[in-house]
C-alpha positions in Angstrom: -5.9 27.4 23.5 -8.7 28.9 21.5 -10.1 32.3 22.5 -13.8 31.6 22.4 -16.6 34.1 21.8 -19.1 34.5 24.7 -22.0 32.1 24.1 -25.5 33.7 23.6 -27.1 34.6 26.9 -30.4 33.1 25.8 -29.0 29.6 25.5 -30.6 27.1 28.0 -28.1 25.8 30.6 -28.3 22.3 29.1 -27.3 23.6 25.7 -24.6 25.8 27.2 -23.2 22.8 29.1 -23.0 20.7 26.0 -21.2 23.4 23.9 -18.7 24.1 26.7 -17.9 20.4 26.9 -17.3 20.2 23.1 -15.1 23.3 23.2 -13.0 21.7 26.0 -12.5 18.5 23.9 -11.5 20.5 20.9 -9.0 22.6 22.8 -7.6 19.6 24.8 -6.9 17.7 21.6 -5.6 20.9 19.7 -8.1 20.4 16.9 -8.9 23.2 14.5 -12.3 23.4 12.7 -10.5 22.3 9.6 -9.2 19.2 11.4 -12.7 18.5 12.6 -14.1 18.9 9.1 -11.5 16.5 7.7 -12.1 13.9 10.4 -15.8 14.0 11.0 -17.4 14.8 7.6 -19.0 18.0 8.9 -17.7 21.3 7.4 -15.5 23.8 9.2 -18.3 26.4 9.0 -20.8 23.9 10.6 -18.4 23.4 13.5 -18.0 27.1 13.9 -21.8 27.4 14.2 -22.0 24.5 16.7 -19.2 25.7 18.9 -20.5 29.3 19.0 -24.1 28.3 19.9 -25.7 29.4 16.7 -27.0 25.9 15.9 -27.2 22.6 17.7 -24.7 19.9 16.5 -26.3 16.7 15.3 -25.9 13.5 17.3 -23.5 12.0 14.7 -21.2 15.1 15.0 -21.1 14.8 18.8 -20.2 11.0 18.5 -17.5 11.8 16.0 -15.8 14.4 18.2 -16.0 12.0 21.2 -14.2 9.3 19.2 -11.5 11.7 18.0 -10.9 12.9 21.6 -10.9 9.5 23.2 -13.9 10.5 25.3 -16.8 8.3 26.2 -19.6 9.0 23.6 -22.3 7.9 26.1 -21.7 10.8 28.4 -21.7 13.3 25.6 -24.9 11.8 24.1 -26.7 12.2 27.5 -25.8 15.9 27.4 -26.9 16.1 23.8 -30.2 14.5 24.5 -31.1 17.1 27.1 -29.8 20.0 25.0 -31.8 18.8 22.0 -35.0 18.9 24.0 -34.3 22.4 25.2 -33.3 23.6 21.8 -36.6 22.2 20.3 -38.6 24.2 22.8 -37.3 27.4 21.2 -38.2 29.6 24.2 -36.0 32.1 26.0 -34.4 30.8 29.3 -36.0 32.2 32.4 -34.9 31.8 36.1 -38.4 32.5 37.4 -39.8 29.9 39.8 -43.6 29.2 40.1 -43.6 31.3 43.3 -42.1 34.3 41.4 -44.7 34.3 38.6 -47.2 37.2 38.8 -50.7 36.4 40.0 -52.2 37.5 36.7 -50.4 34.6 35.0 -52.2 32.0 37.1 -55.0 30.1 35.2 -58.5 30.9 36.1 -60.5 28.3 38.0 -62.4 27.3 34.9 -59.1 26.4 33.1 -57.4 24.6 36.0 -58.6 21.0 35.3 -57.4 21.2 31.6 -54.1 22.7 32.7 -53.6 20.1 35.4 -54.2 17.2 33.0 -51.7 18.7 30.5 -49.1 19.3 33.2 -49.4 15.7 34.4 -49.2 14.4 30.9 -46.1 16.5 30.3 -44.4 15.3 33.5 -45.2 11.7 32.6 -43.9 12.2 29.0 -40.7 13.8 30.4 -40.1 10.9 32.8 -40.5 8.4 29.9 -38.1 10.3 27.7 -35.6 10.5 30.5 -35.7 6.8 31.1 -35.4 6.0 27.4 -32.5 8.4 27.0 -30.6 6.9 29.9 -31.3 3.4 28.7 -30.1 4.2 25.2 -27.0 5.8 26.5 -26.2 2.8 28.7 -26.9 0.4 25.7 -24.6 2.5 23.5 -21.8 2.4 26.1 -22.1 -1.4 26.4 -22.1 -1.8 22.6 -19.0 0.4 22.2 -17.2 -1.4 25.0 -17.9 -4.8 23.4 -16.9 -3.6 20.0 -13.6 -2.2 21.2 -12.8 -5.5 22.9 -13.8 -7.5 19.8 -11.7 -5.2 17.6 -8.6 -5.6 19.9 -9.0 -9.4 19.6 -9.4 -9.2 15.8 -6.3 -7.1 15.5 -4.2 -9.6 17.5 -5.4 -12.4 15.2 -5.1 -10.3 12.0 -2.8 -11.7 9.2 0.6 -9.9 9.1 0.1 -8.9 5.5 -2.6 -6.4 6.4 -0.8 -3.1 7.0 -1.9 -0.5 9.6 -1.1 3.1 10.2 -1.3 4.7 13.6 -2.8 8.1 14.0 -4.2 10.3 16.8 -7.7 8.9 16.3 -9.4 6.5 18.7 -9.1 3.5 16.4 -5.7 4.0 14.7 -6.0 1.4 11.9 -6.3 1.7 8.2 -7.2 -1.5 6.4 -6.0 -2.6 3.0 -8.7 -3.9 0.5 -7.6 -7.0 -1.3 -10.4 -7.3 -3.7 -11.1 -10.4 -5.7 -14.1 -12.1 -7.3 -14.9 -15.7 -6.5 -17.9 -17.6 -7.9 -19.4 -14.3 -9.1 -19.1 -12.6 -5.7 -16.7 -9.9 -4.6 -14.5 -10.2 -1.5 -12.1 -7.8 0.2 -10.6 -10.7 2.3 -11.2 -8.9 5.6 -14.5 -10.7 6.6 -16.8 -13.3 5.0 -19.9 -11.5 6.4 -23.0 -11.8 4.3 -25.9 -11.3 6.8 -24.4 -9.4 9.8 -26.4 -6.2 10.4 -24.1 -3.1 10.5 -25.2 0.4 11.5 -24.0 3.6 12.9 -21.2 3.6 15.6 -20.3 -0.1 15.0 -16.6 -1.0 14.7 -14.8 -4.1 13.3 -13.5 -6.0 10.4 -17.1 -6.5 9.0 -17.3 -2.7 8.7 -14.0 -2.5 6.9 -15.1 -5.3 4.5 -18.2 -3.4 3.7 -16.2 -0.1 3.2 -14.0 -1.9 0.7 -17.0 -3.1 -1.2 -18.7 0.3 -1.1 -15.6 1.9 -2.6 -15.5 -0.8 -5.3 -19.2 0.0 -6.1 -18.3 3.7 -6.6 -19.8 5.1 -3.3 -17.1 6.7 -1.2 -17.2 5.6 2.5 -14.2 7.7 3.5 -11.2 5.9 5.1 -11.2 2.1 5.3 -10.9 2.3 9.1 -13.5 -0.2 10.3 -15.6 2.6 11.8 -19.3 3.0 10.7 -19.5 6.8 10.8 -21.5 9.5 8.9 -19.5 9.1 5.6 -20.1 5.3 5.6 -23.8 5.7 6.3 -24.2 8.2 3.4 -22.4 5.8 1.1 -24.7 2.9 2.2 -27.8 5.1 1.6 -26.5 6.0 -1.9 -25.9 2.4 -2.8 -29.4 1.4 -1.5 -31.0 4.1 -3.5 -29.1 3.2 -6.6 -30.1 -0.5 -6.3 -33.7 0.1 -5.4 -33.4 -1.1 -1.8 -34.9 0.2 1.3 -32.9 3.4 2.1 -32.2 3.0 5.9 -28.4 3.5 6.1 -28.1 0.0 7.6 -26.1 -2.8 5.9 -28.6 -5.7 6.0 -28.6 -9.0 4.0 -30.1 -7.4 0.8 -27.4 -4.6 1.0 -24.7 -7.3 1.5 -26.0 -9.1 -1.6 -25.8 -5.9 -3.6 -22.2 -5.3 -2.4 -21.1 -8.9 -3.0 -22.7 -9.4 -6.4 -22.1 -5.8 -7.6 -25.4 -5.7 -9.5 -28.7 -4.0 -8.7 -31.0 -6.0 -6.4 
């Protein structure tokens, strides 16, 4: 069990709650910061800053730790959403309630209408952000559940010549790239996909096929594990930039064409 430093007192409770949750996941899975760096693509020093409250971990780092720990990313992402809003405010946390504020801090009658409008707008905006955050978290949870079910079906139907290694990660499969060129197009013989949209957090044989072709093209996506994570996204962006495509980190039909043909679009 790690002996953690006391978190800075000025952290907002939402930020404090997220960091404590990340610390518990790390301790429960007996992960060192070096392990996290090797498995998530974020350096050990970065994880030290995140877990000691000196900087806010990015969304992708939170997702990666959740996958490694076998935890539901949706719940962590809801915590991260609230923590990110509080972090962006950049103001010290206070426990004062409106009734505790000194009378001198109250706006003058001449400024009350403007303040009231701003307050109502802020409340409305906060409600919209909350609804969108919850909706996004639910959608992500549904996508991950469907992807895991589809991946389980694909593994049951996979050919016996595709070796797999089991590790402590959430998706313990390493795929083998069997590259060959047919009719001027490259194939890794994991999926015939040519127009399936692939983006961050997606899982499956299509992702493994794209990772094999990214490696053949000279952009390292990390392990060929069928998980679209930060390393795979960076490899896609590098390929898109090199081939003059729109750099969005998403494997779309033009990106598939560049991967299959192996020539700039």
